[in-house]
Each structure stands twice: as structure tokens, then as C-alpha cells.
C-alpha positions in Angstrom: 166.6 -186.5 84.0 164.7 -186.1 80.8 164.3 -188.8 78.1 167.6 -187.7 76.6 169.5 -188.3 79.9 170.1 -184.5 80.4 169.3 -182.8 83.7 166.0 -180.9 83.7 166.6 -177.2 84.3 164.1 -175.8 86.7 163.7 -172.0 86.5 163.8 -170.3 89.9 160.4 -169.1 91.2 159.9 -165.4 90.7 157.1 -163.3 92.3 154.7 -161.7 89.9 153.6 -158.1 90.1 150.0 -157.1 89.4 149.7 -154.3 86.8 147.4 -151.4 87.3 144.1 -151.7 85.5 143.3 -148.0 84.9 145.8 -145.2 84.8 145.7 -141.5 83.9 148.4 -139.6 82.0 148.4 -135.8 82.3 149.9 -134.2 79.3 149.1 -135.0 75.7 152.4 -133.8 74.2 154.7 -136.3 72.4 156.1 -138.1 75.5 152.8 -138.2 77.5 151.0 -139.6 74.4 153.8 -142.1 73.8 153.5 -143.4 77.4 149.8 -143.6 77.2 150.0 -145.6 74.0 152.5 -148.0 75.6 150.1 -148.6 78.5 147.0 -149.0 76.3 148.8 -151.5 74.0 149.6 -153.5 77.1 146.0 -153.8 78.0 145.6 -151.0 80.5 142.6 -148.6 80.4 144.2 -145.1 79.9 142.7 -141.7 80.3 144.9 -139.0 78.7 144.5 -135.3 79.7 145.0 -132.7 77.1 145.1 -129.0 78.0 143.2 -128.1 74.8 139.7 -129.5 74.2 140.3 -129.5 70.5 143.3 -131.8 70.8 141.4 -134.2 73.0 138.6 -134.3 70.5 141.0 -134.9 67.6 142.6 -137.8 69.4 139.3 -139.5 70.2 137.8 -139.0 66.7 140.9 -139.7 64.5 142.7 -142.1 66.9 145.9 -140.1 66.2 147.7 -137.2 67.9 148.3 -135.1 64.7 150.0 -132.3 66.6 152.7 -134.3 68.4 152.9 -137.9 67.1 151.4 -137.8 63.6 151.0 -141.1 61.8 150.9 -143.3 64.9 147.7 -145.1 65.7 146.2 -144.7 69.2 144.7 -147.9 70.7 141.0 -148.0 71.6 141.8 -148.4 75.3 143.0 -144.8 75.3 140.5 -142.0 75.7 141.4 -138.3 75.8 139.7 -135.4 77.7 140.4 -131.9 78.7 138.4 -132.3 81.9 140.6 -133.3 84.9 137.8 -134.7 87.0 136.8 -137.1 84.1 140.4 -138.2 83.5 141.2 -138.9 87.2 138.0 -140.7 88.0 138.6 -144.2 89.3 142.3 -144.4 88.3 144.7 -146.6 90.2 147.9 -144.7 89.3 148.8 -141.4 87.7 151.6 -140.2 85.4 152.3 -136.5 85.2 154.0 -135.5 81.9 153.5 -131.8 81.8 156.3 -129.2 81.6 158.4 -129.0 84.8 157.8 -125.3 85.1 154.1 -125.7 85.5 154.2 -128.8 87.8 153.2 -127.1 91.0 150.3 -125.4 89.3 149.2 -128.7 87.8 149.3 -130.4 91.3 147.1 -127.6 92.7 144.6 -128.1 89.9 144.3 -131.9 90.3 144.3 -131.9 94.1 140.4 -131.9 94.4 140.1 -134.8 91.9 143.0 -137.2 92.4 142.0 -140.4 94.2 143.5 -140.7 97.7 146.7 -142.7 98.1 147.3 -143.6 94.5 151.0 -143.6 93.3 152.1 -140.7 91.2 155.0 -141.0 88.7 156.6 -138.1 86.9 157.5 -138.1 83.3 158.9 -134.5 83.4 162.4 -133.7 84.4 164.0 -130.8 86.2 164.5 -128.8 89.5 162.0 -126.2 90.6 163.6 -122.8 90.0 162.2 -120.9 93.0 162.8 -123.5 95.7 165.6 -125.8 94.4 163.3 -128.8 95.1 163.4 -131.9 93.0 160.1 -132.4 91.2 159.1 -135.3 93.3 159.5 -133.0 96.3 157.2 -130.5 94.7 154.5 -133.1 94.3 155.0 -134.4 97.8 154.4 -130.8 99.1 151.3 -130.2 97.0 149.7 -133.7 97.1 150.2 -135.3 100.5 149.6 -139.0 101.1 150.9 -140.2 97.7 154.0 -142.2 96.9 155.9 -140.2 94.3 158.2 -141.6 91.7 159.5 -141.1 88.2 159.8 -142.8 84.7 163.0 -141.7 83.1 165.6 -142.9 80.6 166.9 -142.7 77.0 163.5 -142.4 75.3 162.6 -140.4 72.3 158.8 -140.3 72.2 158.3 -141.2 68.6 160.6 -144.2 68.7 158.9 -145.4 71.9 155.4 -145.1 70.3 156.7 -147.0 67.2 157.7 -149.9 69.5 161.4 -149.6 68.9 163.2 -151.5 71.6 163.4 -149.0 74.4 164.5 -149.2 78.1 163.7 -146.9 80.9 163.8 -146.7 84.7 160.8 -146.7 87.0 161.9 -145.3 90.4 160.0 -144.9 93.7 161.3 -144.7 97.2 161.0 -148.1 98.9 159.3 -148.4 102.3 160.1 -151.2 104.7 157.0 -153.0 103.4 158.1 -152.5 99.8 161.4 -154.2 100.6 159.7 -157.2 102.2 157.4 -157.5 99.2 159.0 -155.6 96.3 156.5 -157.1 93.8 153.8 -155.1 95.5 155.7 -151.8 95.4 154.4 -149.0 93.1 157.7 -149.2 91.1 157.2 -152.9 90.3 153.5 -152.5 89.5 154.0 -149.6 87.2 157.0 -151.3 85.6 154.8 -154.3 84.8 152.0 -152.0 83.6 154.4 -150.4 81.1 156.2 -153.6 80.1 155.4 -155.1 76.7 156.2 -154.8 73.0 159.4 -152.9 72.7 159.2 -151.2 76.1 161.4 -152.7 78.9 161.4 -150.9 82.3 163.9 -151.4 85.1 163.0 -150.8 88.7 164.9 -148.5 91.0 164.5 -147.3 94.6 166.8 -144.2 94.1 164.4 -141.5 93.1 167.0 -138.8 93.9 169.6 -140.2 91.6 167.1 -140.7 88.8 165.7 -137.2 89.0 169.1 -135.6 89.1 170.2 -137.5 86.0 167.0 -136.3 84.2 167.4 -132.7 85.1 171.2 -132.3 84.5 171.3 -134.2 81.2 169.2 -131.5 79.5 171.7 -128.9 80.4 174.7 -131.0 79.3 172.9 -131.7 76.0 172.7 -128.0 75.3 176.5 -127.8 75.9 177.1 -130.6 73.4 174.9 -128.9 70.9 176.7 -125.6 71.3 180.1 -127.2 70.7 178.8 -129.3 67.7 177.2 -126.2 66.2 180.5 -124.4 66.6 182.2 -127.0 64.4 183.6 -129.5 66.9 183.1 -133.2 66.7 183.3 -136.5 68.6 186.2 -135.9 70.9 184.5 -132.8 72.3 181.1 -134.4 72.7 182.6 -137.5 74.4 184.4 -135.2 76.8 181.3 -133.2 77.7 179.2 -136.4 78.1 181.8 -138.0 80.4 182.4 -134.9 82.5 178.7 -134.2 82.5 178.1 -137.6 84.1 180.6 -136.6 86.8 178.6 -133.4 87.5 175.4 -135.5 87.8 177.2 -137.8 90.2 178.4 -135.0 92.4 174.9 -133.4 92.6 173.1 -136.7 93.2 175.5 -137.8 96.0 175.2 -134.4 97.7 171.4 -134.7 97.7 171.4 -138.3 99.1 171.3 -140.2 95.8 173.6 -142.9 94.6 176.5 -142.3 92.1 175.8 -145.7 90.6 172.3 -144.7 89.6 173.8 -141.9 87.4 175.7 -144.6 85.4 172.3 -146.3 84.5 169.5 -145.6 82.1 168.2 -142.4 83.7 171.7 -140.8 83.8 174.3 -141.9 81.3 171.8 -143.6 79.1 169.5 -140.6 78.8 172.5 -138.2 78.5 174.0 -140.2 75.7 170.8 -140.2 73.7 170.0 -136.5 74.3 173.5 -135.5 73.3 173.6 -137.6 70.1 170.8 -136.2 68.0 169.2 -132.9 67.2 165.9 -134.8 67.6 166.4 -133.6 71.2 165.2 -130.0 71.6 168.0 -129.4 74.0 170.7 -130.6 71.6 169.0 -128.7 68.8 168.9 -125.4 70.7 172.6 -125.7 71.6 173.4 -126.5 68.0 171.7 -123.5 66.6 173.3 -121.2 69.2 176.7 -122.7 68.4 176.1 -121.8 64.8 175.6 -118.2 65.8 171.8 -118.1 65.5 170.2 -115.7 68.0 167.9 -117.3 70.6 164.8 -115.6 69.3 165.5 -116.9 65.8 166.1 -120.6 66.9 163.5 -123.1 65.8 162.5 -120.7 63.0 161.3 -118.2 65.6 158.7 -120.6 67.0 158.1 -120.5 70.8 159.5 -124.0 71.5 159.8 -125.0 75.2 163.3 -126.4 75.9 163.5 -128.0 79.4 167.3 -127.6 79.6 167.0 -123.8 79.1 164.9 -123.6 82.3 166.9 -126.3 84.1 170.2 -124.5 83.5 169.1 -121.8 86.0 167.5 -124.1 88.6 170.3 -126.7 88.5 173.0 -124.0 88.9 171.0 -122.3 91.7 170.7 -125.6 93.6 174.4 -126.4 93.0 175.4 -123.0 94.5 173.2 -123.5 97.5 174.8 -126.8 98.4 178.3 -125.9 97.1 178.6 -128.5 94.4 180.9 -127.4 91.5 179.2 -128.0 88.1 181.4 -126.0 85.6 179.7 -127.3 82.4 176.2 -126.4 83.6 177.6 -123.0 84.8 178.9 -122.4 81.4 175.6 -123.1 79.7 173.7 -121.0 82.2 176.1 -118.1 81.6 175.6 -118.2 77.9 171.8 -118.7 78.0 170.9 -116.3 80.8 173.7 -113.9 81.5 174.8 -112.7 78.1 178.2 -114.5 78.2 180.0 -115.0 74.9 179.8 -118.6 73.8 183.3 -118.9 72.5 184.9 -117.1 75.4 182.9 -119.2 77.9 183.9 -122.5 76.5 187.5 -121.5 76.1 187.5 -120.6 79.8 185.9 -124.0 80.6 188.7 -125.8 78.9 191.4 -123.6 80.5 190.3 -124.2 84.1 193.0 -125.6 86.5 193.8 -129.2 85.8 192.1 -131.7 88.1 192.3 -135.4 89.0 189.6 -137.7 87.7 189.1 -140.0 90.7 187.6 -138.2 93.7 190.1 -140.0 96.0 193.0 -138.1 94.4 192.8 -134.5 95.6 194.7 -132.5 93.0 194.5 -129.2 91.3 197.2 -127.8 89.0 197.4 -124.4 87.3 196.6 -124.7 83.6 199.8 -123.9 81.6 198.0 -121.8 78.9 194.7 -120.5 80.4 194.5 -117.6 78.0 194.7 -119.7 74.8 191.3 -119.7 73.2 189.7 -122.7 71.5 189.9 -122.7 67.7 186.2 -121.9 67.1 184.9 -122.5 63.6 186.9 -125.8 63.5 186.1 -128.2 60.7 
């Protein structure tokens, strides 16, 4: 009892995880820089690799990434370089935040320099187009002897760098040893390294579910953008988000992931964010296409990389190989890459046979009006 006669509450003992002291982040775009800033603010020594020497020099001299995160101060613990050997020297953990389409090339480039056995986390999202491999599988092929994970969730880079309250998932496969001492696992140690200020990580052992959510959400976001740009509003977006989550669950489960993971930050959370604002390049591309703007004229004609545009092909190819139906992703892929008419494609999506929502109820009914088009141009 305390002096007031009330029982003393004793907090249960919790194990502590040791953060990494020095980390490297490959990719000085908005998200790579934001993650590097979070780590540096939390007391980590961070080496940030930039593809262009001029950008690395600008970051070091001005303490700001004017190209991708203008107006946000970069901590002194962060140094930038365009030299891979310099960036990777002595690091305890590595985050790769380069475009998914160049990941295998990036792995080959760093192979001679990456310290043996360090954990590698991916901040990029997608499925490799030529092989259908998840990105963690690509890294495992190219860089043997490393535990490979991912950092994923509803995270706009600028808000993260501004310390807005942000949550994300840090996922690595757990070995038997990791389950005995989870606080020593790469997932726990990286989560603690990132934790601080507004950034709150959650730990997962389902790397497959996390990666599938990250890859598919970009494609669904393009679908939401297309329909919003065409004049539809909240009902339509909510339907696409919800059924998009179902497509994520189907693919994750078929690949050995867990359906419940898709309802978390890296699936439903990331999808909701990406489908809610044209701050997302995926949503923005879809919105412009829905307005009737030609692809070459989107983003004012600038060559903007949109991950969902690439992922639409690779996700659908993978789904075909393992026979997982993903009608929303198929619709987006048809419009983006096969010349399909946007209005006709989405009308056909809505006119498919009626289905049951729970998987346990096996039901398919002919649609009563499959030829009735959606009223495009709706207010």
C-alpha cells in the first residue's frame, strides 16, 4: 500500500531492445530521406546514399533536401554520399528505399560493399515484373546471408519528416531464436531504432502479408483516382477500398501470408491513406486519367515514376500464375497497359456476376443488367 492506502501498481517487466547505432539508407528521394531523418533524430548515425553527387553535396552543405523535402531541416547525424562503399562502411543495418523496378540492379551494385550478415529492410513496394517474386525474395536471391524485412504503412514522407504522429509496420521473418528472444530480432531492433517523436512502429513476423499489402495498394489507389477523376465520390471510393482489401487478402493468403496482416497498417492503413489524397502519385495519376488526360500529359508532362503503374503489370501477372482473381487490379492493368477504355472497363467491373462476401459462402449469380453502363461524368 502507498501512504494513501491505495495498492501500488507495479508495471510488468518488459524486455528492452537495443537499437542499431549506425545505419545506411539507400535512396535520397522523399521517403528515403524521411526515414533517414527519423533515424537521425532518434540518435542514430545515418549514411544516406544519393544517386546524384550534386544532391548528396546539397544535403551536406545546406542540411536540407531541396529536391524532395524542401523546408525540412536535416539533423547533423545524417551525412549523404553518392559513393556506395562510403555509405555502407561499418553499418549495422540497411534500408533500401530505391524504386522497386531497379531493386535487383541495386542489390548487385552493393553486393561487394554490404557488411556480412546485417539485416536489410525494404522501404520500396512491389512485385518483380519478370519473375513474380516479392521484393524480399529478390534481395534474398541477390544478397545471400542476410535477414530481409520491410518497413511499410500509411506514411506520406513529408508528414513523417515533419513529425506528425505516424505509425508503420516493421516486418521480418522470425527464426526460432527470434521467437525465444524477440527483443533481439531485427524487427524489434529496427523498430526501436525508428521509434521516437511522432514515429511509432509496430512489429510483425508476416513479411509476405506486409509486402503484398504494399504492392497491391498502389494499384487500388490508381483505381480510386480514376473513379474520382471521372466524377464519382465517397460511395465508390469506399467500395473500391473494401474490395481492394479483399484482393490483398486473397493474394497474401495464396502466397503464405496471413489475411489478418492485410487489415493492419501495411494493408488497410496504407490503402486508406493512398486512396484518400492526390498527394499520392498513384491516386493522382488515376485522377488525371479519370478526367480524360492522356498518360503522356499527366503531371504536366513530367516523367514521374508511379509505382502502381509498374505494379499493375507485375501483380496481375503473379495473380494469373497462381490463379487468384483480382478484378480491380485487372481493370487498372487493362486501362494502363492494354488500351482498354476506362469507362467501359469500370462498367464491366461493376456488372460482373454477383458474389458472396464471406469466403465460406460459395455463391455466384448472373448480374441482372450486365450491359448497363455506369453514368460517367456524374456530379
